[in-house]
Phi, psi and omega in degrees: 000130179280171182304310185287329173295318178299313179299312181299319185285321189243344188232030181270346178287117184290150174293161185306316182259013183291131172267321178218121186272193181299145175116346177257190178300319181220155167268144179239132176239142174276106183270331172199164182305128179082001181226129177242151176248124177260132181233131177230136179213085176265116179278139174257132184246127178301136181090342178246312182254344179202156178270156180295343181274354180290128178296148183302324180296317178294321179294317177299319178299315180296316181300318179292318183298317182294325179282324175296325177298318177297318179296316179298320179297334179266359181076020183270155176258122182299139179241317183203174178215158172236172181233132177229109179231147173246109180244140181289339180201160177267124178238098185299325178298315178296316182298325180282349171060000000 
């Protein structure tokens, strides 16, 4: 089952305050009257979105760029960020860059 099939099958019921749910560039929540919160979380997976030889600084830049792009597409102003990576193992030497 692909990503979008999974979303359609199990995650189409919107959250109580959702303005725009899962499946678009960002999810939007009404946090207070006149204010919405846009959330984007695109995970990068080693072997699919990046090679194991990519330096951590470049990978961090890419991870931030793809999510900032989603926020920009929604007209949102960035406030904070999180990081979502799938690595087959933890390599502290690589992480310290």
